[in-house]
DSSP file (Angstrom, degrees, kcal/mol; ACC not computed):
  #  RESIDUE AA STRUCTURE BP1 BP2  ACC     N-H-->O    O-->H-N    N-H-->O    O-->H-N    TCO  KAPPA ALPHA  PHI   PSI    X-CA   Y-CA   Z-CA
    1    1 A M              0   0    0      0, 0.0    71,-2.4     0, 0.0     2,-0.5   0.000 360.0 360.0 360.0 131.3    8.6   -3.6   27.0
    2    2 A R  E     -A   71   0A   0     69,-0.2     2,-0.5    70,-0.2    69,-0.2  -0.677 360.0-160.1 -82.7 125.8    6.0   -3.3   24.3
    3    3 A E  E     -A   70   0A   0     67,-2.5    67,-2.2    -2,-0.5     2,-0.5  -0.906   8.7-142.0-106.6 131.0    5.5   -6.5   22.3
    4    4 A T        -     0   0    0     -2,-0.5    16,-2.4    65,-0.2     2,-0.4  -0.791   9.2-146.9 -95.4 132.0    3.9   -6.3   18.9
    5    5 A L  E     -B   19   0B   0     -2,-0.5    62,-1.9    62,-0.4     2,-0.4  -0.747  12.7-161.2 -92.1 143.3    1.5   -9.0   17.8
    6    6 A V  E     -BC  18  66B   0     12,-3.3    12,-2.7    -2,-0.4     2,-0.6  -0.949  14.3-134.2-122.6 148.8    1.4  -10.0   14.2
    7    7 A R  E     -BC  17  65B   0     58,-3.7    58,-2.8    -2,-0.4     2,-0.7  -0.894  16.4-150.8-101.0 117.8   -1.4  -11.9   12.3
    8    8 A L  E     -BC  16  64B   0      8,-3.1     8,-1.3    -2,-0.6     2,-0.6  -0.797  11.2-163.8 -89.8 117.6    0.0  -14.5   10.1
    9    9 A V  E     -BC  15  63B   0     54,-1.8    54,-1.0    -2,-0.7     6,-0.2  -0.904   7.0-155.4-106.9 117.2   -2.3  -15.0    7.1
   10   10 A R    >   -     0   0    0      4,-2.9     3,-2.1    -2,-0.6    52,-0.1  -0.375  31.5-102.4 -87.9 168.7   -1.8  -18.3    5.2
   11   11 A Q  T 3  S+     0   0    0      1,-0.3    -1,-0.1     2,-0.1    51,-0.0   0.800 120.8  58.9 -61.7 -29.2   -2.7  -18.9    1.6
   12   12 A D  T 3  S-     0   0    0      2,-0.1    -1,-0.3     1,-0.1     3,-0.1   0.464 119.8-109.2 -80.9   1.4   -5.8  -20.9    2.7
   13   13 A G  S <  S+     0   0    0     -3,-2.1    -2,-0.1     1,-0.3     2,-0.1   0.264  77.4 129.0  93.3 -12.4   -7.1  -17.8    4.5
   14   14 A S        -     0   0    0     -5,-0.1    -4,-2.9     1,-0.0    -1,-0.3  -0.400  35.6-175.7 -74.4 156.5   -6.5  -19.1    8.0
   15   15 A A  E     -B    9   0B   0     -6,-0.2     2,-0.3    -3,-0.1    -6,-0.2  -0.971  17.8-169.7-149.1 159.8   -4.7  -16.9   10.4
   16   16 A C  E     -B    8   0B   0     -8,-1.3    -8,-3.1    -2,-0.3     2,-0.5  -0.984  23.1-124.8-149.6 154.7   -3.2  -16.7   13.9
   17   17 A D  E     +B    7   0B   0     -2,-0.3   -10,-0.2   -10,-0.2    49,-0.1  -0.870  34.6 166.8-103.6 129.4   -1.8  -13.9   16.0
   18   18 A V  E     -B    6   0B   0    -12,-2.7   -12,-3.3    -2,-0.5     2,-0.1  -0.961  39.2 -97.9-137.5 154.7    1.7  -14.3   17.5
   19   19 A P  E >   -B    5   0B   0      0, 0.0     3,-1.9     0, 0.0   -14,-0.2  -0.405  33.5-119.1 -68.6 150.3    4.3  -12.0   19.1
   20   20 A V  G >  S+     0   0    0    -16,-2.4     3,-1.3     1,-0.3   -15,-0.1   0.854 113.0  61.4 -55.6 -35.7    7.0  -10.7   16.9
   21   21 A S  G 3  S+     0   0    0      1,-0.3    -1,-0.3   -17,-0.2   -16,-0.1   0.544  85.0  79.0 -73.2  -4.7    9.6  -12.4   19.1
   22   22 A S  G <  S+     0   0    0     -3,-1.9     2,-0.3     2,-0.0    -1,-0.3   0.610 100.4  25.8 -80.0 -10.8    8.1  -15.9   18.3
   23   23 A Y  S <  S-     0   0    0     -3,-1.3     2,-0.3    -4,-0.2    24,-0.1  -0.958  72.7-121.3-148.1 164.1    9.8  -16.2   15.0
   24   24 A S        -     0   0    0     -2,-0.3    21,-1.0    22,-0.1     2,-0.4  -0.787  20.1-143.9-107.0 151.9   12.8  -15.0   13.0
   25   25 A L  B     -E   44   0C   0     -2,-0.3     2,-0.5    19,-0.2     3,-0.2  -0.902   8.5-138.1-115.4 145.7   12.7  -13.1    9.7
   26   26 A K  S    S-     0   0    0     17,-2.4    17,-0.4    -2,-0.4     3,-0.1  -0.906  81.7 -16.3-105.3 124.1   15.1  -13.6    6.8
   27   27 A R  S    S+     0   0    0     -2,-0.5     2,-0.3     1,-0.1    -1,-0.2   0.836 118.3  93.5  55.2  36.8   16.4  -10.4    5.1
   28   28 A C        -     0   0    0     -3,-0.2     2,-0.5    15,-0.1    -3,-0.2  -0.954  56.2-158.3-157.8 136.5   13.6   -8.4    6.6
   29   29 A E        -     0   0    0     -2,-0.3    -3,-0.0    -3,-0.1     0, 0.0  -0.973  18.0-137.5-117.6 129.7   13.1   -6.2    9.6
   30   30 A I        -     0   0    0     -2,-0.5     4,-0.0   -10,-0.1    -2,-0.0  -0.731  27.6-119.8 -82.8 126.3    9.7   -5.5   11.1
   31   31 A P        -     0   0    0      0, 0.0     3,-0.1     0, 0.0    -1,-0.0  -0.354  14.6-129.0 -63.7 146.1    9.4   -1.8   12.1
   32   32 A H  S    S+     0   0    0      1,-0.2     2,-0.5   -29,-0.0    -2,-0.0   0.855  96.5  41.3 -66.7 -34.3    8.6   -1.3   15.8
   33   33 A E        +     0   0    0    -29,-0.0    -1,-0.2     3,-0.0   -29,-0.0  -0.957  67.8 152.7-120.5 119.4    5.7    1.0   15.0
   34   34 A L        -     0   0    0     -2,-0.5     3,-0.1    -3,-0.1     4,-0.1  -0.994  51.0 -95.6-142.5 137.3    3.3    0.2   12.2
   35   35 A P    >   -     0   0    0      0, 0.0     3,-2.1     0, 0.0    31,-0.3  -0.208  49.2 -99.7 -55.6 139.5   -0.4    1.2   12.0
   36   36 A V  T 3  S+     0   0    0      1,-0.3    31,-0.2    29,-0.1     3,-0.1  -0.359 109.3  22.1 -59.2 133.7   -2.8   -1.4   13.3
   37   37 A G  T 3  S+     0   0    0     29,-2.8     2,-0.3     1,-0.3    -1,-0.3   0.257  89.0 130.0  92.1 -13.2   -4.3   -3.3   10.4
   38   38 A E    <   -     0   0    0     -3,-2.1    28,-1.8    28,-0.1     2,-0.4  -0.576  46.8-147.5 -76.8 137.4   -1.5   -2.5    7.9
   39   39 A A  E     -D   65   0B   0     -2,-0.3     2,-0.3    26,-0.2    26,-0.2  -0.844  17.4-180.0-109.7 141.2   -0.1   -5.5    6.1
   40   40 A I  E     -D   64   0B   0     24,-2.5    24,-3.0    -2,-0.4     2,-0.5  -0.933  25.6-124.3-131.1 159.7    3.4   -6.1    4.9
   41   41 A S  E     +D   63   0B   0     -2,-0.3     2,-0.3    22,-0.2    22,-0.2  -0.899  33.7 174.8-105.9 131.3    5.0   -9.1    3.1
   42   42 A V  E     -D   62   0B   0     20,-2.0    20,-1.9    -2,-0.5     2,-0.6  -0.888  30.1-124.5-131.6 162.0    8.0  -10.7    4.7
   43   43 A E  E     -D   61   0B   0    -17,-0.4   -17,-2.4    -2,-0.3    18,-0.2  -0.941  28.0-152.3-110.7 119.5   10.1  -13.8    4.0
   44   44 A F  B     -E   25   0C   0     16,-2.0    16,-0.4    -2,-0.6   -19,-0.2  -0.512   9.0-141.3 -88.2 156.3   10.3  -16.2    6.9
   45   45 A T  S    S-     0   0    0    -21,-1.0     2,-0.6    -2,-0.2    -1,-0.2   0.845  83.4 -21.9 -76.0 -98.6   13.2  -18.6    7.5
   46   46 A D  S  > S+     0   0    0      1,-0.2     4,-2.5    13,-0.1     5,-0.2  -0.773  70.1 173.8-116.7  86.7   11.8  -21.9    8.7
   47   47 A L  H  > S+     0   0    0     -2,-0.6     4,-2.4     1,-0.2     5,-0.2   0.871  76.5  53.7 -62.7 -39.9    8.3  -20.9   10.0
   48   48 A A  H  > S+     0   0    0      9,-0.5     4,-1.2     1,-0.2    -1,-0.2   0.915 112.9  43.5 -63.4 -42.1    7.2  -24.4   10.7
   49   49 A L  H  4 S+     0   0    0      1,-0.2    -2,-0.2     2,-0.2    -1,-0.2   0.909 116.1  47.1 -68.1 -42.3   10.2  -25.1   12.8
   50   50 A L  H  < S+     0   0    0     -4,-2.5    -2,-0.2     1,-0.2    -1,-0.2   0.833 123.7  30.5 -72.2 -32.8   10.1  -21.8   14.7
   51   51 A L  H >< S-     0   0    0     -4,-2.4     3,-2.0     1,-0.3    -1,-0.2   0.460  87.2-162.7-108.6  -2.1    6.4  -21.9   15.5
   52   52 A G  T 3< S-     0   0    0     -4,-1.2     3,-0.4     1,-0.3    -1,-0.3  -0.333  71.8  -8.7  59.4-129.6    5.8  -25.6   15.8
   53   53 A N  T 3  S+     0   0    0      1,-0.2    -1,-0.3    -4,-0.1     3,-0.2   0.571 120.1  81.0 -80.2  -9.0    2.1  -26.5   15.5
   54   54 A V  S <  S+     0   0    0     -3,-2.0     2,-0.4     1,-0.3    -1,-0.2   0.937 110.2  14.4 -63.8 -44.8    1.0  -22.8   15.7
   55   55 A V        -     0   0    0     -3,-0.4    -1,-0.3    -8,-0.2    -4,-0.2  -0.983  62.7-171.2-133.0 121.4    1.7  -22.3   12.0
   56   56 A S        +     0   0    0     -2,-0.4    -8,-0.1    -3,-0.2     2,-0.1   0.303  46.1 124.3 -96.0   9.8    2.3  -25.3    9.7
   57   57 A T        -     0   0    0    -10,-0.1    -9,-0.5     1,-0.1     3,-0.1  -0.437  59.2-127.0 -70.4 141.2    3.4  -23.2    6.7
   58   58 A A        -     0   0    0      1,-0.2   -14,-0.1   -11,-0.2    -1,-0.1  -0.275  46.8 -66.8 -76.1 172.8    6.8  -24.1    5.3
   59   59 A A  S    S+     0   0    0    -16,-0.1     2,-0.3    -2,-0.0    -1,-0.2  -0.287  90.4  84.4 -59.8 146.0    9.5  -21.4    4.8
   60   60 A G  S    S-     0   0    0    -16,-0.4   -16,-2.0   -15,-0.1     2,-0.3  -0.965  80.1 -27.7 152.1-165.8    8.5  -18.8    2.2
   61   61 A R  E     + D   0  43B   0     -2,-0.3     2,-0.3   -18,-0.2   -18,-0.2  -0.592  57.7 165.2 -85.1 141.5    6.6  -15.6    1.7
   62   62 A S  E     - D   0  42B   0    -20,-1.9   -20,-2.0    -2,-0.3     2,-0.3  -0.989  37.3-107.3-150.8 152.9    3.7  -14.8    3.9
   63   63 A E  E     -CD   9  41B   0    -54,-1.0   -54,-1.8    -2,-0.3     2,-0.5  -0.653  26.8-160.6 -83.2 138.0    1.6  -11.8    4.8
   64   64 A V  E     -CD   8  40B   0    -24,-3.0   -24,-2.5    -2,-0.3     2,-0.5  -0.979   5.1-169.2-119.0 120.0    2.0  -10.3    8.2
   65   65 A R  E     -CD   7  39B   0    -58,-2.8   -58,-3.7    -2,-0.5     2,-0.2  -0.939  19.3-132.1-112.7 122.7   -0.8   -8.1    9.5
   66   66 A F  E     -C    6   0B   0    -28,-1.8   -29,-2.8    -2,-0.5   -60,-0.2  -0.498  25.7-176.6 -75.3 135.8   -0.1   -6.1   12.6
   67   67 A V        -     0   0    0    -62,-1.9   -62,-0.4    -2,-0.2   -29,-0.0  -0.612  45.7 -48.1-117.1-176.2   -2.7   -6.1   15.4
   68   68 A D        -     0   0    0     -2,-0.2   -63,-0.3   -64,-0.1    -1,-0.2  -0.221  57.0-135.3 -57.5 134.9   -2.8   -4.3   18.6
   69   69 A G        -     0   0    0    -65,-0.2     2,-0.3    -3,-0.1   -65,-0.2  -0.330  18.4-151.7 -80.2 171.5    0.4   -4.4   20.7
   70   70 A F  E     -A    3   0A   0    -67,-2.2   -67,-2.5    -2,-0.1     2,-0.3  -0.980  22.9 -98.6-144.2 157.4    0.5   -5.0   24.4
   71   71 A Q  E      A    2   0A   0     -2,-0.3   -69,-0.2   -69,-0.2   -67,-0.0  -0.601 360.0 360.0 -78.0 132.8    2.6   -4.1   27.4
   72   72 A H              0   0    0    -71,-2.4   -70,-0.2    -2,-0.3    -1,-0.1   0.367 360.0 360.0-117.1 360.0    5.0   -7.0   28.3
């Protein structure tokens, strides 16, 4: 199964790459295939709760930038 990694870019400019399956989205579906480097804006549910210390951002809007997928 191909897992897509996304780059979460926070307002302070810091970022981290996580698999799509690591978090839930509210009222938004990430397309399975999106060109690498293309950015979309999504609304997260409770990002801090879902990702723990990986991303300390509270729920709200955040940019998601797709990076290379990998075989899982």
